[in-house]
C-alpha positions in Angstrom: 6.3 -3.5 -13.5 4.4 -6.3 -11.7 6.3 -9.2 -10.2 6.6 -11.9 -12.8 5.1 -14.5 -10.5 1.8 -12.6 -10.1 -0.6 -10.5 -12.1 -1.6 -8.0 -9.5 0.0 -4.6 -9.4 0.8 -3.6 -5.9 1.5 -0.2 -4.4 5.1 -1.2 -4.1 5.2 -1.7 -7.9 3.7 1.8 -8.4 6.3 3.3 -6.1 9.2 1.6 -7.8 8.0 2.6 -11.3 7.6 6.2 -10.1 10.9 6.3 -8.3 9.4 7.3 -5.0 9.1 5.7 -1.6 6.3 3.4 -0.7 5.1 6.1 1.8 5.0 8.7 -0.9 3.0 6.6 -3.3 0.6 5.7 -0.4 0.1 9.4 0.4 -0.7 10.2 -3.2 -3.0 7.3 -3.9 -4.6 7.1 -0.4 -6.7 9.5 1.6 -3.7 11.1 3.4 -3.9 14.7 4.5 -0.2 15.2 4.2 1.0 17.1 1.2 3.2 15.7 -1.6 5.3 17.7 -4.0 3.5 18.2 -7.3 6.4 16.5 -9.2 6.0 13.3 -7.1 2.3 13.3 -7.3 2.4 13.5 -11.1 5.0 10.7 -11.2 2.9 8.4 -9.0 -0.3 9.1 -10.8 1.3 8.5 -14.1 2.9 5.2 -12.9 -0.4 4.0 -11.4 -2.2 4.7 -14.7 0.5 3.1 -16.8 0.5 0.0 -14.6 -3.3 -0.1 -14.3 -3.1 -0.1 -10.6 -6.3 -0.8 -8.7 -6.4 0.5 -5.1 -7.4 -2.1 -2.5 -6.4 -5.1 -4.5 -4.4 -7.7 -2.7 -1.8 -10.0 -4.3 -2.5 -13.7 -4.1 -1.3 -15.3 -1.0 -2.4 -16.2 2.5 -5.5 -14.2 3.6 -5.2 -11.4 6.1 -5.3 -12.6 9.7 -8.7 -12.4 11.3 -7.8 -13.9 14.6 -8.2 -10.7 16.6 -7.9 -7.0 16.5 -5.0 -6.5 18.9 -2.7 -8.0 21.3 -4.0 -10.6 23.8 -5.5 -9.3 27.0 -3.4 -9.7 30.1 -5.0 -11.1 33.2 -6.6 -8.6 35.5 -4.8 -8.2 38.8 -6.6 -8.5 42.1 -5.3 -7.3 45.4 
């Protein structure tokens, strides 16, 4: 069930409704090459359908950081 303060259904909501870990739900609904037991796959897909989960949706809140793609560069050493 979605969090009462927001309307967006998250992957965490789907995992909780299916009774599986967040990682398992992600593997089922994402493009993972790892296998998931058929029982868990069915539970996740049923929960996603029941909750009307839309992949890629982001809950309201601060936008994702766009300040850089990794850690800051360290100064180059010269001898």
